[in-house]
Structures are given as C-alpha cells and as structure tokens.
NUROKE-209968 format. One record per residue (C-alpha): x, y, z. Coordinates in steps of 0.25 Angstrom, whole numbers, plus 5000, padded with zeros to 4 digits. Layout:
# residues N
<<X Y Z>> ...
This chain:
# residues 585
<<4981 4878 5004>> <<4975 4877 4990>> <<4972 4890 4983>> <<4958 4886 4981>> <<4956 4886 4997>> <<4964 4899 4998>> <<4954 4906 4988>> <<4943 4901 4996>> <<4949 4909 5008>> <<4950 4921 4999>> <<4936 4920 4995>> <<4931 4920 5009>> <<4940 4932 5012>> <<4933 4939 5000>> <<4920 4936 5005>> <<4921 4944 5018>> <<4924 4958 5022>> <<4924 4955 5037>> <<4938 4957 5042>> <<4937 4947 5054>> <<4932 4936 5044>> <<4943 4939 5034>> <<4953 4938 5046>> <<4948 4925 5050>> <<4948 4919 5035>> <<4962 4923 5034>> <<4966 4917 5047>> <<4959 4904 5042>> <<4967 4905 5029>> <<4980 4907 5036>> <<4978 4895 5045>> <<4975 4886 5033>> <<4987 4891 5025>> <<5001 4884 5025>> <<5013 4892 5030>> <<5018 4894 5016>> <<5005 4897 5010>> <<5003 4909 5019>> <<5010 4920 5012>> <<5004 4918 4998>> <<4990 4916 5004>> <<4991 4929 5012>> <<4997 4937 5000>> <<4986 4931 4990>> <<4975 4934 5000>> <<4979 4948 5000>> <<4980 4949 4985>> <<4996 4949 4982>> <<5007 4939 4980>> <<5017 4943 4991>> <<5019 4953 5002>> <<5016 4968 4996>> <<5030 4972 4996>> <<5034 4961 4987>> <<5021 4958 4980>> <<5021 4955 4965>> <<5009 4960 4957>> <<5003 4952 4945>> <<5001 4963 4935>> <<4989 4956 4930>> <<4977 4966 4927>> <<4962 4964 4925>> <<4964 4963 4910>> <<4974 4953 4911>> <<4967 4944 4921>> <<4954 4945 4912>> <<4963 4940 4900>> <<4968 4928 4909>> <<4954 4925 4914>> <<4948 4926 4900>> <<4958 4916 4895>> <<4952 4906 4905>> <<4937 4907 4902>> <<4927 4909 4891>> <<4919 4919 4899>> <<4921 4934 4897>> <<4930 4939 4908>> <<4929 4953 4905>> <<4914 4953 4907>> <<4915 4945 4920>> <<4925 4955 4925>> <<4916 4967 4921>> <<4905 4959 4929>> <<4912 4956 4942>> <<4924 4966 4942>> <<4933 4956 4948>> <<4942 4946 4940>> <<4943 4937 4952>> <<4928 4934 4951>> <<4929 4933 4936>> <<4940 4922 4937>> <<4931 4915 4947>> <<4920 4915 4936>> <<4928 4911 4924>> <<4936 4901 4931>> <<4924 4894 4938>> <<4928 4880 4931>> <<4942 4880 4936>> <<4947 4868 4942>> <<4956 4870 4954>> <<4970 4863 4953>> <<4972 4864 4968>> <<4983 4875 4968>> <<4988 4879 4982>> <<4990 4893 4986>> <<5005 4892 4984>> <<5004 4887 4970>> <<4994 4898 4966>> <<5003 4908 4973>> <<5015 4904 4965>> <<5007 4905 4952>> <<5003 4919 4956>> <<5017 4923 4959>> <<5022 4917 4946>> <<5011 4926 4938>> <<5015 4938 4946>> <<5030 4937 4943>> <<5028 4935 4928>> <<5034 4947 4921>> <<5040 4951 4907>> <<5037 4948 4893>> <<5025 4939 4891>> <<5021 4941 4906>> <<5006 4944 4903>> <<5004 4931 4895>> <<5011 4923 4905>> <<5003 4929 4917>> <<4991 4927 4910>> <<4994 4912 4907>> <<4999 4909 4921>> <<4987 4917 4928>> <<4977 4909 4919>> <<4984 4896 4923>> <<4983 4899 4938>> <<4968 4903 4937>> <<4965 4891 4929>> <<4971 4882 4940>> <<4963 4887 4952>> <<4948 4886 4956>> <<4939 4898 4953>> <<4940 4905 4967>> <<4955 4904 4966>> <<4955 4910 4952>> <<4947 4922 4958>> <<4957 4925 4968>> <<4969 4922 4960>> <<4964 4932 4950>> <<4962 4943 4960>> <<4976 4940 4966>> <<4982 4942 4952>> <<4974 4955 4950>> <<4977 4961 4964>> <<4962 4961 4967>> <<4961 4951 4978>> <<4956 4961 4989>> <<4950 4952 4999>> <<4948 4963 5009>> <<4959 4961 5019>> <<4974 4965 5021>> <<4987 4960 5027>> <<4982 4965 5041>> <<4969 4956 5040>> <<4979 4944 5038>> <<4987 4950 5050>> <<4973 4949 5058>> <<4972 4934 5053>> <<4986 4931 5057>> <<4983 4936 5071>> <<4971 4927 5072>> <<4980 4915 5068>> <<4990 4920 5079>> <<4980 4919 5089>> <<4975 4933 5092>> <<4971 4945 5084>> <<4980 4953 5094>> <<4992 4948 5086>> <<4988 4956 5074>> <<4996 4968 5078>> <<5009 4960 5079>> <<5007 4954 5066>> <<5003 4967 5059>> <<5016 4973 5065>> <<5024 4962 5058>> <<5017 4965 5045>> <<5019 4980 5046>> <<5034 4977 5047>> <<5034 4965 5037>> <<5022 4966 5028>> <<5021 4952 5023>> <<5008 4946 5028>> <<5011 4933 5021>> <<5024 4931 5028>> <<5018 4936 5041>> <<5006 4926 5040>> <<5016 4915 5036>> <<5024 4917 5049>> <<5012 4917 5058>> <<5007 4905 5051>> <<5020 4897 5054>> <<5025 4903 5067>> <<5014 4911 5073>> <<5016 4925 5078>> <<5030 4921 5081>> <<5032 4921 5066>> <<5031 4936 5066>> <<5044 4937 5073>> <<5051 4932 5060>> <<5045 4943 5052>> <<5054 4956 5052>> <<5056 4969 5045>> <<5065 4967 5034>> <<5071 4975 5022>> <<5063 4971 5010>> <<5050 4971 5017>> <<5043 4984 5019>> <<5038 4989 5032>> <<5024 4995 5033>> <<5027 5010 5034>> <<5023 5017 5047>> <<5013 5028 5044>> <<5010 5042 5050>> <<4997 5045 5057>> <<4989 5058 5054>> <<4985 5068 5065>> <<4977 5081 5065>> <<4990 5090 5066>> <<5003 5094 5072>> <<4997 5094 5086>> <<4991 5080 5086>> <<5005 5075 5081>> <<5012 5082 5092>> <<5003 5076 5102>> <<5004 5062 5097>> <<5019 5063 5096>> <<5025 5074 5105>> <<5039 5069 5103>> <<5039 5072 5088>> <<5048 5066 5077>> <<5044 5074 5064>> <<5048 5071 5050>> <<5045 5077 5037>> <<5034 5071 5029>> <<5037 5070 5014>> <<5027 5068 5003>> <<5035 5056 4997>> <<5033 5041 4997>> <<5036 5031 5008>> <<5048 5022 5005>> <<5053 5011 5013>> <<5067 5007 5010>> <<5073 4993 5012>> <<5087 4989 5011>> <<5095 4976 5015>> <<5109 4974 5010>> <<5109 4960 5016>> <<5097 4956 5007>> <<5100 4953 4992>> <<5090 4959 4982>> <<5089 4960 4967>> <<5090 4972 4958>> <<5080 4983 4960>> <<5071 4984 4948>> <<5074 4997 4940>> <<5086 5001 4948>> <<5096 4989 4945>> <<5108 4997 4945>> <<5109 5001 4960>> <<5117 4990 4965>> <<5125 4987 4952>> <<5127 4973 4947>> <<5138 4968 4957>> <<5133 4974 4970>> <<5126 4966 4980>> <<5111 4969 4979>> <<5103 4970 4991>> <<5088 4973 4996>> <<5084 4987 4994>> <<5069 4991 4992>> <<5059 5002 4994>> <<5044 5000 4998>> <<5032 5009 4999>> <<5023 5010 5011>> <<5014 5001 5004>> <<5025 4990 5003>> <<5027 4992 4988>> <<5042 4990 4984>> <<5047 5002 4977>> <<5062 5000 4976>> <<5063 5002 4961>> <<5056 5015 4962>> <<5068 5021 4971>> <<5081 5019 4964>> <<5087 5031 4970>> <<5082 5028 4984>> <<5088 5014 4983>> <<5101 5019 4978>> <<5101 5029 4990>> <<5098 5018 5000>> <<5110 5010 4995>> <<5119 5022 4997>> <<5113 5029 5009>> <<5108 5018 5019>> <<5118 5012 5028>> <<5112 4999 5032>> <<5112 4985 5029>> <<5097 4984 5029>> <<5087 4995 5032>> <<5072 4999 5030>> <<5069 5014 5029>> <<5056 5021 5029>> <<5055 5035 5022>> <<5049 5044 5012>> <<5054 5046 4997>> <<5050 5059 4991>> <<5054 5064 4977>> <<5061 5078 4976>> <<5065 5087 4965>> <<5080 5086 4962>> <<5082 5100 4958>> <<5074 5107 4970>> <<5075 5097 4980>> <<5060 5098 4983>> <<5051 5086 4986>> <<5041 5081 4976>> <<5026 5078 4979>> <<5022 5064 4982>> <<5016 5062 4968>> <<5029 5065 4961>> <<5037 5056 4971>> <<5028 5044 4968>> <<5031 5045 4953>> <<5043 5037 4957>> <<5034 5025 4960>> <<5035 5018 4946>> <<5041 5006 4940>> <<5047 5012 4927>> <<5056 5024 4925>> <<5061 5023 4940>> <<5075 5028 4937>> <<5069 5041 4930>> <<5059 5043 4941>> <<5070 5043 4951>> <<5078 5053 4943>> <<5065 5062 4942>> <<5060 5061 4956>> <<5072 5059 4965>> <<5069 5054 4980>> <<5072 5058 4994>> <<5070 5046 5004>> <<5067 5052 5017>> <<5069 5041 5027>> <<5062 5042 5040>> <<5063 5028 5046>> <<5071 5015 5047>> <<5064 5002 5049>> <<5075 4992 5048>> <<5090 4992 5049>> <<5101 4982 5047>> <<5092 4970 5050>> <<5083 4976 5061>> <<5070 4982 5062>> <<5070 4997 5067>> <<5055 4999 5068>> <<5055 4997 5083>> <<5065 5008 5086>> <<5060 5022 5089>> <<5060 5032 5078>> <<5071 5040 5084>> <<5080 5028 5083>> <<5076 5024 5069>> <<5079 5038 5064>> <<5093 5037 5070>> <<5096 5024 5062>> <<5091 5031 5050>> <<5101 5042 5051>> <<5112 5032 5054>> <<5110 5023 5041>> <<5106 5034 5030>> <<5118 5041 5024>> <<5115 5055 5019>> <<5111 5056 5005>> <<5101 5062 4995>> <<5091 5052 4994>> <<5089 5045 5008>> <<5087 5055 5019>> <<5084 5053 5034>> <<5072 5062 5035>> <<5074 5074 5045>> <<5065 5074 5057>> <<5062 5082 5070>> <<5060 5077 5084>> <<5053 5087 5093>> <<5044 5088 5105>> <<5040 5103 5101>> <<5027 5105 5093>> <<5033 5118 5087>> <<5045 5111 5081>> <<5036 5101 5075>> <<5028 5112 5069>> <<5040 5118 5064>> <<5044 5105 5057>> <<5031 5104 5051>> <<5032 5118 5045>> <<5046 5114 5040>> <<5040 5102 5033>> <<5030 5111 5026>> <<5041 5121 5022>> <<5048 5109 5015>> <<5035 5106 5008>> <<5034 5092 5015>> <<5021 5085 5019>> <<5023 5087 5034>> <<5029 5079 5045>> <<5028 5065 5051>> <<5028 5065 5066>> <<5034 5053 5073>> <<5036 5048 5087>> <<5051 5046 5088>> <<5049 5035 5099>> <<5041 5026 5090>> <<5045 5013 5082>> <<5041 5012 5067>> <<5027 5007 5067>> <<5026 4999 5054>> <<5013 5000 5047>> <<5007 5009 5057>> <<5000 5023 5056>> <<5001 5029 5070>> <<5004 5041 5078>> <<5019 5037 5078>> <<5020 5044 5065>> <<5011 5057 5062>> <<5010 5065 5049>> <<5009 5080 5049>> <<5006 5084 5035>> <<5006 5099 5030>> <<4994 5095 5021>> <<4986 5093 5034>> <<4987 5108 5035>> <<4981 5110 5021>> <<4970 5100 5018>> <<4962 5101 5006>> <<4952 5112 5007>> <<4941 5104 5001>> <<4937 5089 5003>> <<4935 5080 4991>> <<4922 5072 4988>> <<4926 5059 4983>> <<4920 5046 4978>> <<4923 5033 4984>> <<4929 5023 4974>> <<4932 5011 4983>> <<4939 5007 4996>> <<4951 4999 5000>> <<4951 4988 5011>> <<4956 4992 5025>> <<4969 4988 5031>> <<4972 4986 5046>> <<4962 4993 5055>> <<4953 4997 5043>> <<4951 4983 5038>> <<4940 4981 5048>> <<4932 4991 5039>> <<4936 4984 5026>> <<4940 4998 5021>> <<4953 5005 5023>> <<4953 5016 5012>> <<4945 5021 5000>> <<4947 5027 4986>> <<4939 5040 4982>> <<4939 5047 4969>> <<4933 5059 4962>> <<4925 5061 4949>> <<4932 5065 4936>> <<4922 5073 4928>> <<4931 5072 4916>> <<4931 5057 4915>> <<4918 5054 4923>> <<4926 5044 4932>> <<4930 5045 4947>> <<4945 5046 4949>> <<4952 5042 4962>> <<4957 5053 4971>> <<4961 5047 4984>> <<4961 5034 4994>> <<4956 5037 5008>> <<4961 5029 5019>> <<4961 5037 5032>> <<4952 5047 5040>> <<4940 5038 5041>> <<4933 5034 5054>> <<4929 5019 5056>> <<4915 5023 5053>> <<4919 5030 5040>> <<4927 5018 5035>> <<4915 5009 5038>> <<4905 5019 5031>> <<4914 5021 5018>> <<4915 5006 5016>> <<4900 5004 5018>> <<4897 5014 5008>> <<4908 5009 4998>> <<4903 4995 4999>> <<4889 4999 4994>> <<4896 5005 4981>> <<4907 4994 4979>> <<4909 4989 4965>> <<4917 4978 4959>> <<4926 4986 4950>> <<4931 5001 4948>> <<4919 5008 4941>> <<4921 5013 4927>> <<4920 5027 4932>> <<4931 5026 4942>> <<4946 5028 4939>> <<4955 5021 4950>> <<4969 5018 4948>> <<4972 5003 4949>> <<4981 5005 4962>> <<4969 5012 4969>> <<4958 5002 4966>> <<4950 5000 4979>> <<4947 4986 4985>> <<4932 4990 4985>> <<4928 4999 4973>> <<4915 5007 4974>> <<4907 5015 4964>> <<4909 5030 4965>> <<4897 5034 4973>> <<4902 5037 4987>> <<4907 5052 4990>> <<4917 5054 5001>> <<4922 5068 5005>> <<4937 5067 5006>> <<4947 5077 5013>> <<4962 5077 5010>> <<4975 5085 5012>> <<4977 5088 4998>> <<4976 5083 4983>> <<4988 5077 4976>> <<4991 5073 4962>> <<4989 5057 4961>> <<4994 5047 4951>> <<4986 5036 4957>> <<4972 5042 4958>> <<4965 5044 4945>> <<4960 5058 4948>> <<4975 5062 4948>> <<4974 5067 4962>> <<4974 5062 4976>> <<4969 5067 4990>> <<4980 5066 5000>> <<4976 5061 5014>> <<4961 5060 5011>> <<4951 5058 5022>> <<4936 5055 5022>> <<4928 5068 5026>> <<4914 5062 5024>> <<4905 5054 5015>> <<4897 5062 5005>> <<4884 5055 5003>> <<4878 5068 4998>> <<4886 5068 4986>> <<4887 5059 4973>> <<4899 5055 4965>> <<4897 5066 4955>> <<4899 5077 4966>> <<4912 5072 4971>> <<4925 5081 4969>> <<4929 5080 4955>> <<4943 5077 4949>> <<4943 5091 4944>> <<4940 5097 4958>> <<4951 5089 4963>> <<4961 5095 4953>> <<4956 5109 4957>> <<4958 5106 4972>> <<4972 5101 4969>> <<4976 5114 4961>> <<4970 5122 4972>> <<4978 5115 4982>> <<4991 5117 4975>> <<4988 5132 4973>> <<4986 5132 4988>> <<4999 5126 4991>> 
C-alpha cells in the first residue's frame, strides 16, 4: 500500500470519535494491507515505531520540527503554529505544493526508523536533513501524519484494544475479541498479533507465546470497601504484604544471546557468554539499565535456564534497614548516574509470582503451585527475596496480619485467591488490595480545576475518555499547577458528563497560564474553567506534577458548578494539608 493511501485512512480515523466507526475503518485497512505491511501500519497508526517494550523515540521536539519545516517554506512557521497549535496541520499547509513520489508504507517506515536511530555527534543536523527530505518526498496529507508520528502527537483516539476489536471482526465474530485480548495481554505486540491473524486466521494466535524479553501485562488488584468484603469475596485467603515500591518484571533466558547492558557493561566480563536479562515496568517500559544490582543478583540467585518473575522493588536505608518512601525509590529511574544511585538507594526485590520457567508458561497454574516453584528456584540472598505470605480461612488471623503490616510501616496487604491462575492484564477480585491508608483518608477534599482528559482504553473506550488531569491555582505564579490524574471511581454517567463538559472547553494547545509536565500532556486539553471536588487517601511529594505534590488514589466526589477557578484549593493550601497530614502520622 502506498503511504498516501494509508494517510487517507488516518485522516478518516481522525475525523470520527465513534468507536464502532473507528473499528470498521481499521478492519477495512487491515484487510487491504499486505501481510508484511501489517506491523508497521499498526504501529504507525498508534503513533509509535515498534511494540511499546522495544519502541524507539525520535527525540525531535517542537522547536526542532519548526526549524525543519521552516527550511522547506517561505511562510512563517512560528506564526502558523501559534495559530493552529499543531505542527502536523502546519506541515500540511506549508507543503501544500508537494508532489508525491509514490512511497510505500514500508519505504516511509524504513526512513522513519533511520531517523529515530540517528545518535551521536552531528545527530541533530542529520535528523533535520533526513526528516526534511522525507517530508519533501510525500504528499501534503502524508506530511501531516509523518510530522505527528515524529513528534509523538498522533492521538487518533483509539488504542491497541480497538485494533483487537477490528481483528475480531476480520476473524468473523466480535466474540473472538476476548481470545485475541488474552494473547495480547501475555504478548503485547499488536503488530505481530495482527500479522498472524492476517496470514493464518485465529489459528495464528497459537504461534504467539509468552517468552522472555517480551513483558507480560501485569495482573492488578481490585479495591474493596474493607476487610469484611475482601474476606467475603476470598474466604480461603492468601495474603501478602503490600510494599510502597515499584512493580518490576524480571526476564532471563540463558539460551538467548544478548548484547551488553548500557551502563552496566562489567557484569558478564569480556569473555563470559552474554545472555538475555531484562527488567520492565508495568507500563512495558524496559528499565534494565536502572537496576545493575538487581541484574547482578538475578545472575547469582535465580536457578533457572529461563524465567519471568513478577515482584516489587523497594529502596531501603542500608544503615537502619527501613524501607524508603516510593518517591525516594523512584529516584532510581534515571538514565545517568545509575551506579551512584544504586549505591545511595539499594533495593530489595520482593518476588511474589512466576509467569514462565524453563521454556514453559506457568500462568495457568494455581497460585499455590506457582509459589512452590518460586521457592525452589530462588537462592537465599540479600537482594531477591521470595515474599512471605499467610494462607488462612480465619478472619481474625487476616486482621492480625494486617496489623503486622501496619507495625512494619507497610502499605497494607494484597489478598489473593490461591486457586486462581495469573490473569495477565486483568483487574479482578482474584487479587484485592487492603491499604492502611484506607483507614485514614484525607479529612478534607480538594477542589481542583480540570485541565484535560485522556482517551479511554478497553471498556472505557466507548466513552472516549478513560482518565483526566486536574490542577490547582498557584497564587505566586498566577498559573495552574497539576496535582493528580484521576482514572477510577466514576459511574458511566459521570464519565459521559465529564467528557461532555470538557469538550465544551477544549483548546488546541496548553494555555499559557497552565503548567503541565510534558509526560502528562492530556490527549484533549481544556481551558481551566471546570471545578471538580476530588477525594484522596493522602498527599505525597511528586516529581512529575508541577505543584510539587500529588493526590494518592484520587476519586471524583462531585462537580462544583457553583465555584469558579479562583475558588479552587490553592497550592499553598495543599502544602498546609500535607504538613498537617505528616504531623498526624
């Protein structure tokens, strides 16, 4: 397929917000694509180059793209960008006289890969040159979407799960979506899955297995009203301590060759055989270079040829042995100074599950059997620890274990059904979280200003919204600062209502009086005018939110149509609430 035709499909997808229509357009596109074109087309339609766990970013910001476009036109790109707020639209305007050279999807994809992988001395100039050449080689509509792909602003309003629904249609019935999604949850590469279904039908799914090096979507815990409800849902209780750390999935395969790990090149030595060993976050991001101590411990402590482990990494004080707050643990998340950070913030990796062992998936085994395997393959050590647990049918014992978690200064418990398999990607009552914070919610709610929303995933995609960003006014700067993202606790009616309200106030770009970290930019940005009353468990220090603070486990209480933005809770008030909370603790 020519990229020009592909861009036409992207234009159609952008023009509608109706999920069924998007699903139909994607199904039509997949039917027209050749088998080899499927993966790049799926990735590019979602706005990335490869599956998320191996994706490569372009590192091209707005300013650089403006320079690139300006090199191709006599029109004022800065003025056009200020007017339209989208450089894709600007590219379409300034390159309106382009003559298409008939490049295919595969040809454009190779050019994009080439641009993304440019690094080192002179990389900026070379990226500019190659990007300008590519944009000058395609029609105006293609230039619009290529520009957005490079900037990471494609945002066509659908996700991998929408493609899953399209693949089910192609397979013959929407009922097949559950099976396709199950495979996606265990091997989250939608390009590969779409390709296999295109070439072999549903039978192609059998060729896609869990494998080391490809992260599995993490199982998540459900929240309940309290201990009584948890015990009612899981009367035969398996309870584990809940740590305030970061979820880490560890992959190792001694039969797969791999190169040196950036930043920790001395682990294997120069002559030893190098094999695959990686870590991933619950968001599928590879973090291997951040955990040299964990990698080294895995080589020493894990007795297996191949394995995938699920666990929680938490920093601790080497002198006192006490665990560190989450905000200190995540300081390990960096690209530079990793070795120094590892020395300053050593980790304990509490392993609570095993998803793969010596060539076979273990996800279908009951939890009891999976935990037996864990104890058999993990050697005793200081870094990797098989977490302790309690299995009981007595409510009093569960209460005692919860009290023990509180005494240890932990977040609480995770209650699990010991007979259940590992449910990749699911949030169900197979796992339930009981948090000590639930006993001491914030005494006051927070009046926040809506700053935008994110497109929905899975079930919520039908609403076109799956979460939203809120902020509070900073009287010192006069700007609104972000304080939390909210993604749970709303009824279907409330999701519909908040999207309807937000769409009345949406704008093309972040307003000048709003400060948002680039990692939190919503899919739809709104002017700061809608007030929402938000409840939360507690306030924590935050490096991502521009207020410097974040609300933990936020939930919508009500819409405050009787208030204007100036009446929202201020940053100064958030600081006071935080200090009061600490004194109370």
